[in-house]
N, C-alpha and C positions, 0 to 999 in steps of 0.2 A: 554532448548534452543528451541526457536520457529523453526518450520519447514515450508517450503513452498512446496506444491505439485501442479504441473500443469497437468491437465487432457485434453484429446482430445475427442471430440464428435464423436461417431460412426455414427450418422446421418450426421455429417459434412464430413465423409469419402465417402458418396454416390456421385458418379460421374454424374449419370443421363445423360449420353452421348447419343445423338440421334442414334448412330450406334453401338458403342463399348459395349461389355458385361460388366456388373457390376463386380468389383473385389470381390473375395471371402472373407469371414470372416477371414479365415486363413491369407490371404494377408494383410488385414487391421490391424489385431492385431499385426502381426510382424512388420508392418510399424510404428505403434504407439510405440511399444517397441524400435525399432531402432531409433525413434525420441527422445528417452529418456524422454517420458512422464511418469508420475507416475501412470496413470490409464486411463481408458476409461469410457465414459458415455453412458448409454443406454436410449433411449426414448421410452416409451411404455404406452399403454392403457391396461385396464383389459383383453380385448379380445386377446391380443398379448403375454400373459404370457408364454404359451407353446412354442411359437416360440423363445422367448428370453431365456428360460430355457436351450435350446440346445446350447447356446453360452457360458455357464458357464465355460466349460473346457478351452476355449481360454484365459480367465482371469488367470486361474491357471497356464497353460503351459507357459504363457509369463510373469508371475510375476507382473501382473497389478492390481492395485486397481480398485474398481468399484464405480461409482456414478450413481444414478437413477434419471432421469427426468420422473415423473409420471403424467399421464393425466387422473385423475378420472372425469368421466362425471356424477356421482351421488355421494351422500353421502356414499353409501355402497361400491363403487368401490375402495376406497382407501385401505381397509384392505388387499385384496389379493395382491396389489402392495407392501404394506409394508412387507408382508410375503416373497415375492420374493426377495425384497431388503435384508432382513435378511438372506435368503438362500445364496445370493451372497456376504454376508458380506460387503454390501455397506457402505461407510463412512456416507452418508446421502441420503435422498430423497428430491428432489426439486419438489414441487407440483405446477403444472400448472393447476389450477382447472377449470374444465368445468362447474362447478356450479357457476352461476353468478347472485346473487340477485341484483336488480337495486339499492336498498337502502343498503348502507354499513352496516347499523344497523342490517339488516337481515342476514348478513354474519357472524356476531359475534358468534352466537351459533354453526354454522358450523365449524368455525376455532377452537373453543374450543373442539368440538367433535373429530375433526381430530387430534388435539394435544393429547387428552386423549388416542385415539386409538394407536397413535405412541408410547406414553409413555408405554402403556401396552405391546406392542411388543418389546420394547427396541430399537426402531429405531429413529434416529434424523431426524426431518423434517424441511425443510425451505420452505417458500412460495416465488415463483419466480415472479418477476415483468415482466409481459408478456401481450401483447395485446390479445384480444379475450380469456380472462381467468378471473379468480376471481380478480386479480390485474391488470385490464385492463388499468387503467389510473392513473396518478400521484395523482390527488386530492383525488380520492376514496381511494387509498392506504394510503395516509397520514392520512386521517380520521380514517381508520380502525386500523392502527397500534397504533394510539393514544388511541383507546378504548381497544386494546388488547396488553398491554405492554410486554407480554411473547412471542409474535409473532416475529419470526426471519425470515429474508429475504435472498433470493439470488438475487443479483443485476444484472439484464440484462438491462442496462440503454438505450440500443439502442431503445427499445420499447417506452420509455417515450419521447425520443428526437423526434421520429416520431409522436407519439400521440399528443404532445404539439406543433409540428412544430416549434421547438425552433430556434430562430435566434442567430447568432453570432455577437458580443460577447455575451456570456451567461449573462443574467440579474442577478443582485445580488439576486433577489427573487428566480429565478429558481435555482441558485447556492445553495442557502440556502435549498430549497426543496430537491435537489439531495443529499446534504450532510446529511440531515435527513434520507434519504433512506440508504445511505452508513453506517451511524452510527448504523443502525439496521440490517446490512447484515453480514452474516458469510460465504458467498461464492460469487465469482465475476465471471462474464462471459465476455469473450473476443470477442466482436464484435463492430466495429465502424460504427455508423450511421450518417446520416445528417438529416436535417429537412424533406427531401422528400424521402430518401432511408434508409431502415432499415439495409442495409449492403453495405458499400462502399469499393472500392479497396484502401488499405492503402498506396500503393506505388504511386498512382496518385497524381500529384502536387496540383490539385484542392481540394483535401481532406486533405491537410496538417493541416489546422486549426482544423478540427474535430479530426484528429488523436491526436493532442496536447491536446485537451479538454478531450478526453477519457483517455489518459495516465495519465493526472492529476487527474481525478476522481478515477481511479484504484489505483493510489499511495495513495491518501487520504484514500480510503476505507481500504487498507491493513494496513496503519499506524494506523488507528483507531482500527482495529481488533487487532493488536499487543498490543496496550495499554490495551485492555479489557481482554486479555487472560492470562492464567497461562504460565509459562516458557516452559512447555512441550507440548504446543498445536501445532496443524498443520493447517495452512491456505491452502485453496484450491481455485484454479483459473481454470476455464474451458474455453479452446479455442473452440468456437462454431460458426464457419463460415459455414453457411448453403448452401445446394446445389442449383442448378438451378431450375427454374420455380417458386420459392418462395422467395429466398434470393439472391443467386449469380446472377450477371448481365451477360446477354448473348448477343451475336450478332445475326444477322438475321439468322444464321445457327445453332442456339441453342448452340453455343460454348461459354464457359466462357471467360471473358475478363481478368481474372487473375488466378493465381495458388493459390488456397485456402490452400493447404498443406504448401507451402512455406510461405504464410502469417501467418498461424498458428504457424510455427516455429519462425517467427519474433516476433509475440506477446509473445510467450513463453519466448524468450530471453529478451524482454522488462521487463517482470514481474520478471524474475530470476535475472536480473542484478541489480535491485534496483536503487537507486539514491544517490546523495550526498546533505546533508543539511549543509550549512555553517551558524553558529550561532555566534552572537556577544553579548557581555556584558550581560545585564539583561535577554535576551532571554534564557540564560543558566539556569536561575531560572525556567523559564517556562518549559524547556525541562526536568529538574529534577522533577518538580511538576507533569508532565504528564508521569513520569516513563519511559522516553525514554533512559536516561543515568543517572547513579548515580555518581555524582562528589564527591571527597573528598575536600570540601572547608575548608580552614583554617579560623576559626572564630577569630576575634579580641577580646581579653580579655581586656576590658577597665574598669578601676575602677577610678572614679573621686575623687581623694583625695585632700583635702585642696582647693576645688573649691566651691565658694559660688554661690548663685543663679544668681547674676549679671554676673558672669564669665562663666555660663553654655553655653550660645550660642557660645562664643568664643572657649570654650573647644572642643565642638563637631564640630565646623567649622574647627578646626585645624586637625581633623581626616580625612577630605576629601582629595582626591588627585585631585587637580584642573587642573592638566596638568604638568607632569614632564617626564623626559627622563631617561631610565634605560638600563643597560647593561645585555645582556644575551649571553650565549654560544649556538651555533647551531651545529647540526649534518648535515654536508653538503652532506652526503650520502643519507639522507632521501629526497624523492621527494618533500616534502613541502618546502624544502630549495634549490631546484635546481636553479642555476643561481647566487647564492651568492658566492662571492670570498673570504670572510673572515670567520674565525671561530667564530666570535662574531657579534652581531647585536645590534643596538640601537633602543629601543622600546619606543614609546610615549604611555602613558597611563593616563587615568583620571577615573579609577574605583578602587574599593576596593574589587574586586573579586580575591581571592588567592586560587589557586588549588594546592593541594599536588602533587608532582611528583610521577610517577609510579615506583614501585620497580624494574621493568625491564628497564634498561637504554635506550634500543633501542626504547622504547615507549615515550621517552622524546626528541623529535627532537629540541625543544627550551627550555632552562632552565635558569632562572635568576641566576646570580652569587652570591657569598657571600657578595660582596660589589657592589650592583646593581645601586645605585644612581649616575647618571652622571650630571644631571642638574635639578634644580627646588626644590620644597619643598615636603617633606613627613614626617609625624610624626615618632618619634622613634618606637612607637608601630607598626605602619604599615610597617615600614622598616624591622623590625624583622620578621613580618609575610610574607613579600614578598621574603625574601632570600631563594634561592634554590627551589622556586615554579616554576610552568610552566604557560606560557601565552596561551598555546594551547594544546588541547587534541583531539585525534582521536579515535572514538569508532565505532564499527560495529553495525548495526541494521539489522539483517538477511543479505540480500545481499547488503544492502545499507550502507552508512557511515554518521556519524555526526561529523563534524569538529567544535569544540568549541573554540572560541577565546575570551579572557577576555576583550580585547579592540578593538576599531575600527582601523584596519590597514590602512584604507584610510581616516582617519579623516580630513575633510575639504580640502582634496586633497593637503595638504601642507607637509605632512610627507612622502616623496617619498621612504624612505628606506624600508618600510614594505609593500607597495602595491603589491609587487611581491608575497607575501604570499597568498593573495586572488586569484590571477591568478593561482598560482600553485595548490591551493585547488580545483579550478574548473577544470583545464585541466589535472592534474596528479592524481586525486583521485583514478583512477583505478589502480594505481601503488602501493598503500599502503592499 
């Protein structure tokens, strides 16, 4: 079973208040634990190792995992940072490399050297997309990862939005570039940017569009990650809202305009809540092909007996369901069926997708009867396959859900008896 862990940045806990004293490490770690984060992230350069070594006991005492954001400013500085990460039992090291060859080709041997070092130490490394670092800009990064297919990333997309001064709506080309980055990413960082600000307040109405864009990117990235990994893998997301003077926006008195901690909790909830995907008809084949859901399709066993070549077209044409109406029983206690007043429903269908019912009856909120045909034509073979199957399946994907429907409940807006199913799938998905 896939797991999801959300981390909080220790750097993001810094207040940098013009008057008030900075909270202690003990206070910050307890706050992170109380916020139900899985772990905390430390940001350090090689000359800060001894300072951060003193924080190790806080991770142990609070039962928090560790992630390391490492800033090596030379080829040699990564090794001691890897050793510290191993000492802290860090899940991985995000490299924000201070070594920045102008030509991406000159970065290739450096990346391979660092990957070799990490492999020898038994530490997983990722390369973070970050301004003023090795992966300073989007084009450079795209070229480099194409040359180094083993290179895995941490996606902090806020930097690329600012670097490219991206406009909204996001162009199809930029969307493709960002998806390429996400397809190579094994960690994702939570910060919303705009074309002119690397960190915007997520609750402000003027930033609503950018909030939606970033949420969509994070969801895409996590979905792709789940597809790539084994069942027992852990996805990690880092809330990294930076402090004033560099990231957080302040007023004339150097006071922040928003509460970064509360915003971090909001982002954490977004990621943990997941989302709902409603899929119709042939999209179920795509979902199964991409290993999101495994359906038990009933395959039609057709043998053309006593059919000559001239009759072939008519024979196979007769196996299609061009549009017919079928009877099914419904479980009115299930949220997908809220609002229906009868225990049966008439379903319009024009597909030959037949899904076996679940062995647990409560997982079959809608099920075709033993005599399902109400009106229209269906071949005898297809009718036998349709009996007692289900037109709808609900599957969990980590914190999200996939609702699979074999036919279009809103087909041409003429079959009003089933359009309520789509509405319920959207508005009541958190109830099942």
